[in-house]
Structure formats: C-alpha cells, structure tokens
N, C-alpha and C positions, 0 to 999 in steps of 0.2 A: 795824715800825712803831714800835716804843722808839725808834729811832735816829732817825726822820723826826720824832717828837713833841721829841727832845732837840735837836735840831739847831734846828727851829723854834721851840721856847721860848728859847733860848740866844741867838738870832739876836735875839730881840724883847724879851727879857726879862732882868733881872738875878737869875735865880734860880741857887743851886747844885742840882743835879741829881742826885740820887741812882735807881738803878733796881734792882727787882729781877726773877726770872723767872718768879716764880710768886705765888699768893697767900699761901704762907707766909712768902714772902721778905718780902710787901708788909708783913703785920704784924709779923715781926720788925724789919726796915726803920724801920717808923714807929716804934715802942717804942724803938729805938735813938736814933732823932735826930729824934723828934718834929716833921717838917716843917711847915713854913706851909702848904702846899699838897699833897694827894696826888691824883696822877693815877691811876686804874686801869681797867682793863679788866675787862669781866663775865665774858668769855671768857678763864681762864687754866686753866694746868697744875696739877694736883695740889689745890688749893681755889679755886672760883672768885670771882669779885670780891664778889657776894652774901654769900657766907660771911666772905669777909676785911674787906669791910665792915660786918659784923655785929660782929665780933671788934675793929676798931677803933673804933668806936663804944661798945663795951663799955668799952674802955680810956681813951677821952678823947671824952668825949660832945661836945666843943667841934670834934673833928676838922674841918677842911677837906678834903672829898673828894669828887671829880669823877669822876664814872663813864663812860667809854666804852663805847660800843656799836652792833653795828649795828642796820638799821633794822627787821630784824625781831626784834628783843628787845625792843619797846615794853613787854611786859607785866613785865619786868624789871627796865627803867628807870624805871618807877614804883614797882616796890618796893624801888630805892635810895634814891629819894627820898624816899619813908616810913621808910625806915631812919637817914636822916638824910644823904644826899649831898647837898651844897649845889649842885650842877647836873651836866649832863649834857653829853655832846655824841656827835652821831652818827657815828661815822666811816664812810668816809673823810672826812668835810666837815669838818676840823678849821678852817674859815675864822673860827669867832669863838672859837675857845681864848684867843686871846689878850686880847681883850675882856674873855672872861670871868675870864683869870687877872688884868688890871688892877683888877676892879671886887672881888676877894677881897683883892687886897694891901693 
C-alpha cells in the first residue's frame, strides 16, 4: 500500500516522500523531518494510527495529518478527526487523495 501511495503521489505532486513502517517510525520521522503533510494508516504494527496521531498532535498542534482507513473503521476515523487529523481517505479508494493534498499545500 505504501508503494502504491508513493507512486500515486509522486506521479501527481511535487512532494518529497518519507515513509515509515509502523507508528513509532511515523512519530520519529515526523519529529525529524516535520513534513508539510503526513499520511498515516489507522492500522499499523507496534503503535496504531490513533496513538501515533495523538503523539504527533501533542508535538505539533498544527500538523497536517491525513488518516487512511478501511470502511469498517468509521468510529476510528471520527476519533482521528476529533484528535486533529485534517482529513481522511477511505482505502482502497484513493481517488480523491490528490485533490485533498492539493487543498492542503
């Protein structure tokens, strides 16, 4: 999924792409690079996206985090928005990802 997103984003946008493999990596990489936009899945090994989002928002309340989730995780998507995520994408339907990215840049 990360490779698919990376290729999609690089094809349509001029972003640098940094990727982590779990929630702990996501937090560490956010702190190291302070990216303009972060895309994070709710389901990740070692630390889920909700917990990672919480830590990122504690570190930077202005972080622009987009959460990815499957349709069955609607409650978690709403929690992510309440915690500060700027938007969400329901996977595997990434049709509107580029338009969301363009509105945030």
